[in-house]
Each structure stands twice: as structure tokens, then as C-alpha cells.
C-alpha positions in Angstrom: 0.0 0.0 0.0 1.1 3.6 -0.6 2.0 6.1 2.1 -0.1 9.3 2.2 1.3 12.6 3.3 -1.7 14.2 4.9 0.1 17.5 5.5 1.1 17.7 1.8 -2.5 16.9 0.8 -3.8 19.8 2.9 -0.9 22.1 2.0 0.1 22.8 5.6 3.3 22.4 7.6 3.7 19.6 10.1 3.7 22.3 12.8 0.4 23.8 11.6 -2.2 24.8 14.3 -5.7 23.3 14.4 -7.1 26.6 13.0 -4.6 26.6 10.1 -5.6 23.0 9.3 -9.3 23.8 9.4 -8.9 26.8 7.1 -6.9 24.9 4.5 -9.4 22.0 4.6 -12.4 24.4 4.0 -10.6 26.0 1.1 -9.7 22.7 -0.6 -13.1 21.2 0.1 -14.8 24.1 -1.7 -12.3 23.8 -4.6 -12.8 20.1 -5.2 -16.4 19.5 -4.1 -17.8 17.2 -6.9 -21.0 19.2 -7.1 -19.4 22.4 -8.2 -15.7 21.8 -9.1 -14.5 21.6 -12.7 -11.1 20.4 -11.6 -9.8 17.2 -13.1 -10.3 14.2 -10.7 -12.2 16.5 -8.4 -14.0 13.7 -6.7 -10.9 11.7 -5.9 -9.1 14.8 -4.6 -12.1 15.7 -2.5 -11.9 12.3 -0.9 -8.2 12.7 -0.2 -8.7 16.1 1.4 -11.5 14.6 3.6 -9.3 11.7 4.6 -6.4 14.0 5.5 -8.6 16.3 7.5 -10.2 13.3 9.4 -6.7 12.5 10.7 -5.2 15.9 11.3 -8.3 17.5 12.9 -8.2 14.9 15.6 -5.4 15.4 18.2 -5.1 11.7 18.9 -5.1 10.5 15.3 -2.7 13.3 14.4 -0.3 12.5 17.2 -0.3 8.8 16.2 0.2 9.6 12.6 3.2 11.9 13.5 4.8 8.9 15.3 5.5 7.4 11.9 8.0 10.3 11.3 8.5 12.7 8.4 10.9 10.6 6.2 8.1 8.9 4.3 7.2 10.3 0.8 3.8 10.2 -0.9 3.4 7.1 -3.0 6.2 5.2 -1.2 5.3 1.6 -0.3 4.3 1.5 3.3 3.5 -1.0 6.0 2.6 0.0 9.6 5.4 -1.0 12.0 4.0 -3.7 14.3 4.6 -1.6 17.4 3.6 1.8 16.0 0.8 2.4 18.6 2.8 1.1 21.6 2.9 3.5 24.5 0.3 5.8 22.9 -3.1 6.4 24.5 -6.1 7.5 22.5 -9.8 8.0 23.0 -12.6 5.7 22.0 -16.2 6.5 21.3 -17.4 9.8 20.1 -19.6 12.4 21.8 -20.5 13.7 18.3 -21.7 10.3 17.2 -23.6 9.8 20.5 -25.4 13.1 20.0 -26.2 12.5 16.3 -23.8 15.1 14.9 -22.3 14.5 11.5 -19.0 12.7 11.5 -17.2 11.5 8.3 -17.1 7.7 8.1 -14.0 5.8 7.2 -15.9 4.0 4.4 -14.3 5.0 1.0 -11.0 6.0 2.6 -7.7 4.5 1.4 -6.1 1.3 2.6 -3.5 3.4 4.2 -6.1 5.1 6.4 -7.7 1.7 7.2 -4.5 0.1 8.2 -3.8 2.9 10.8 -7.3 4.0 11.9 -9.8 1.5 10.6 -11.7 -1.3 12.3 -8.7 -3.7 12.5 -6.5 -1.0 14.2 -6.5 -0.1 17.9 -8.4 3.1 16.9 -11.2 1.0 15.5 -11.9 -0.9 18.7 -13.4 2.2 20.4 -16.7 1.7 22.0 -19.5 4.3 22.2 -20.6 5.7 25.5 -23.5 7.9 26.6 -22.8 11.6 26.2 -22.6 12.4 29.9 -19.8 9.9 30.5 -16.1 10.4 29.6 -14.8 8.6 26.6 -13.0 5.3 26.9 -9.3 5.4 26.1 -7.3 2.7 24.5 -3.6 1.8 24.5 -1.3 -1.1 23.7 0.9 -3.0 26.2 3.7 -5.3 25.0 4.7 -8.1 27.4 7.0 -11.1 27.3 5.6 -14.6 27.2 6.9 -15.3 30.6 5.0 -12.3 31.9 1.8 -13.6 30.3 2.4 -17.0 32.0 3.1 -15.7 35.5 1.2 -12.4 35.6 2.6 -9.4 37.6 2.4 -5.7 38.1 3.8 -3.1 35.7 4.1 0.6 35.7 3.3 1.8 32.1 4.2 5.2 30.7 1.7 6.5 28.2 1.5 9.6 26.0 -1.9 11.4 25.8 -2.2 14.1 23.0 -3.9 17.3 24.0 -4.5 20.6 22.3 -2.8 23.7 23.9 -4.7 27.0 24.0 -2.8 28.2 20.9 -4.2 25.2 18.9 -0.9 23.3 18.6 -0.5 19.7 19.7 1.2 18.6 22.9 1.9 15.1 24.1 1.5 14.8 27.9 3.0 11.7 29.6 1.4 9.9 32.6 2.0 6.6 34.3 -0.6 3.9 35.1 -0.2 0.9 37.3 -1.3 -2.3 35.5 -2.0 -5.7 37.0 -1.3 -8.4 34.4 -3.4 -11.5 35.1 -1.6 -14.9 34.7 -2.7 -16.5 31.5 -3.5 -13.4 29.6 -3.6 -14.0 25.8 -2.4 -12.0 22.8 -5.0 -9.4 21.9 -6.9 -9.6 25.2 -7.9 -6.3 26.7 -7.2 -5.3 30.3 -9.7 -2.7 31.7 -8.6 0.0 34.0 -11.8 1.5 35.4 -12.1 5.2 35.5 -8.7 5.9 33.9 -10.0 7.2 30.6 -11.2 10.7 29.8 -12.6 12.7 32.6 -16.3 13.6 32.2 -17.7 17.1 32.1 -20.3 18.0 34.6 -19.4 15.4 37.2 -20.3 12.4 35.0 -18.5 9.1 35.1 -14.9 9.0 33.8 -14.2 6.7 30.9 -12.2 3.5 31.2 -8.7 2.8 29.9 -8.5 -0.4 27.8 -5.0 -1.9 27.3 -4.7 -4.4 24.4 -2.1 -7.0 25.2 0.5 -8.0 22.7 2.9 -10.8 23.5 6.3 -10.3 22.0 7.8 -13.0 19.8 9.7 -15.6 21.8 13.1 -17.2 21.0 11.8 -20.7 21.5 8.0 -20.8 21.7 5.3 -20.0 19.2 2.0 -19.0 20.8 -1.6 -19.6 19.6 -4.2 -18.7 22.1 -3.2 -20.4 25.3 -1.2 -23.2 23.5 2.5 -23.0 22.9 4.7 -24.9 20.5 8.4 -25.7 21.1 10.8 -27.3 18.6 13.0 -29.9 20.4 16.2 -31.2 18.9 16.7 -35.0 19.3 19.5 -37.3 18.4 19.0 -40.2 15.9 19.3 -42.9 18.6 16.7 -41.1 20.8 14.2 -41.0 17.9 15.0 -44.6 16.7 15.2 -46.3 20.1 13.0 -44.1 22.3 14.3 -42.0 25.2 13.3 -39.9 28.2 14.4 -36.3 27.6 14.2 -33.1 29.5 11.8 -30.6 27.9 11.6 -26.9 28.8 8.1 -25.5 29.6 6.9 -22.1 30.8 6.6 -23.6 34.3 10.0 -25.3 34.3 11.6 -28.4 32.8 9.7 -31.7 32.7 10.6 -35.2 31.6 9.0 -36.5 28.4 9.1 -39.9 26.7 10.1 -39.9 23.1 8.5 -43.0 21.6 10.7 -45.5 19.6 10.6 -44.8 15.9 9.7 -41.1 16.3 10.1 -39.0 13.2 11.4 -35.5 12.6 8.5 -33.1 12.6 6.3 -35.3 14.8 4.4 -33.4 17.5 4.0 -34.6 21.1 1.6 -33.0 23.6 2.2 -32.0 27.1 -1.3 -31.3 28.6 -1.8 -28.2 30.7 1.7 -26.9 30.1 0.7 -23.8 28.1 -0.7 -20.6 29.4 -2.8 -21.0 32.6 -6.6 -20.6 32.3 -9.9 -22.5 32.5 -8.9 -24.8 30.8 -5.2 -24.2 30.6 -3.4 -24.4 27.3 -1.1 -27.2 26.2 2.5 -27.4 25.1 3.2 -29.1 21.7 6.7 -30.4 21.3 7.8 -30.7 17.7 10.7 -33.1 17.3 13.6 -32.1 15.1 16.1 -34.8 14.2 19.7 -33.5 14.5 22.6 -35.6 13.1 26.0 -35.6 14.7 28.7 -34.4 12.3 31.1 -36.9 10.7 34.1 -34.8 11.7 36.3 -37.5 13.1 37.6 -40.9 11.9 35.5 -42.7 14.6 32.3 -40.8 13.6 32.9 -41.5 9.9 33.5 -45.2 10.6 30.1 -45.4 12.4 28.3 -43.8 9.4 30.1 -46.2 7.1 29.0 -49.1 9.2 25.4 -47.8 9.2 25.5 -47.6 5.4 26.8 -51.1 5.1 24.2 -52.6 7.5 21.2 -50.4 6.7 22.0 -49.6 3.0 18.7 -51.1 1.9 16.8 -48.4 3.6 15.5 -45.8 1.1 14.1 -42.6 2.7 12.8 -41.5 -0.7 11.0 -44.7 -1.5 7.6 -43.0 -1.4 8.7 -40.4 -4.0 8.7 -43.1 -6.8 
């Protein structure tokens, strides 16, 4: 997908105030409105202007967009960094929508917009609350697999975008205390009650929802509460069977490798994944590792195997 420079589309500097952005949008919207414009590709340009304004008029969307940096060029191939929203807090729900006021919908916007602010993005998970309540806020928290297994408490630094009196954008940092439950899964939200947007007129403050992302692990692959581990085994362990030590999230356990096991075969350790009701399992995928023939004795053993087992054809099923 192609990167879109919203500042360039609206013809404003990245340091533009909210008022400057609004003035430029109104001018361009009149210029390219399909009902009156005689400009070439007016309808497409009108959509681009609306999309750019939808992002830059919103302090939270604008601050998140600015996190991508200024080195990108219009038309350049783009993919959102997987952690682009980490440490960034943004509001959910809309007072305007709750009260029936007109809000531009994302339908018809570009793939670039959808990847950052559409339904599949953190911004798209925002709920709707009654007008008298403060908006819910959303943020992302990245944790290690070991932390997901054992739980714990974390102090999380977040940046909350706010408009200053002069209309420029400011990121204010604040810290929240988060209790991570043991067995939390990737994508699961953690709700911090009353830590979203304050409500006007003494209403109930919104909540803060933290979406959990489990970082990739060196040894394990995670799917839900199940984990998969690749375990190297020697040829004699696979051929003759053996009891081997297997790492799990809760500590090493002994596992029986059956005689005649094959490389790629999966064995299951029940309840050794992430805790829960029910707990996940650990799947151990065997990987046959051959010792190197790097000494006369080792070469002699391989020669003896070839002489005694030479009738074995591992490619017999390939015709």
C-alpha cells in the first residue's frame, strides 16, 4: 500500500495549528467538491482532502500519525510498524456520534487510512458511551511470554495528546499501574476502570483499555493459550526411544520420546501452556539432528550404518 502525506494533501506544515488545518481544509473542500468543481479528478481529490482532515483535525489521530516520522514520501510503499501504537493512548467512542452530529465515516477512505485507523486497528476498537460519560481510552501494552504466563504488576508510561490554547498539539506523559493476570492471551484487553477521559459536569470518567501484545519468543510459538516448542533429538533417541528433559513455561519436565519417532512429529504436554480455564497445552515438535562426521571414529560409524542399513531408502515414497 502507498503512504499518504496528509500534511502535503492539505498544503500545511507539520507544525500547523488546528485553526490553520481547518482553514486549509475548508478552502480545498470548496475547490474540489464534486457538485461544483470543474477540476480534473475533483471527486478523488475531495476524498483525499477529507481523509487527510479526518486524521489531522483529531489530536489523537494526528499524534499517532506523527509517530511514523517525516521521512516517508507520498506514493512510497508502506506497511505500519507492528509496534507503532505502543505507549500511545487514544480516546474511543465519540460524543459527536452519540449526540447524532455529522462525522465523516471511514468508508471509502484509502487502505493506508484503514491500516492505521480502521476497524482492525486499535483506533477501530473504540466503543460508544453515553454523552454524559467520559470517553474510553485505548492503548497497547507489549509483554513477554513469561509475563503472560506468571502475571505481575507493571508501571506503564503513556502519552496522551492534548491541544494547547494556541491550537498546537502537545503530548503529555502519565503513568498507570497495571496488574497483568496470569494466562493473559495475545489481543486480550485489560480494563482500568475510570482511567480514561474525565467527564464534564461530574459524569463518570471513561475507562482505559490496554490491548495485550505478546512479544515473539526465542523458542516458543503462541496460539491462544497453546505454545509450540521445537525440540532437537539425536538419531538414537528417535529410533530407540528415550526420556528427555523438555523446557516448559513452568519449568523443565521429563518427556518420553517413543521409539521410531520421526522428525516433525508433535508430542503433547497437557496443561503446560498458558494458565486458564482450561489451561493451554504445550506441543513439542521433534527435530532430528545428526551428529557431524568430523572424526575418523564418527565416519566409521556412518560407514557401518551404510553397510548394514543400506537397503533403507528414505525417498521410496517419491517413486
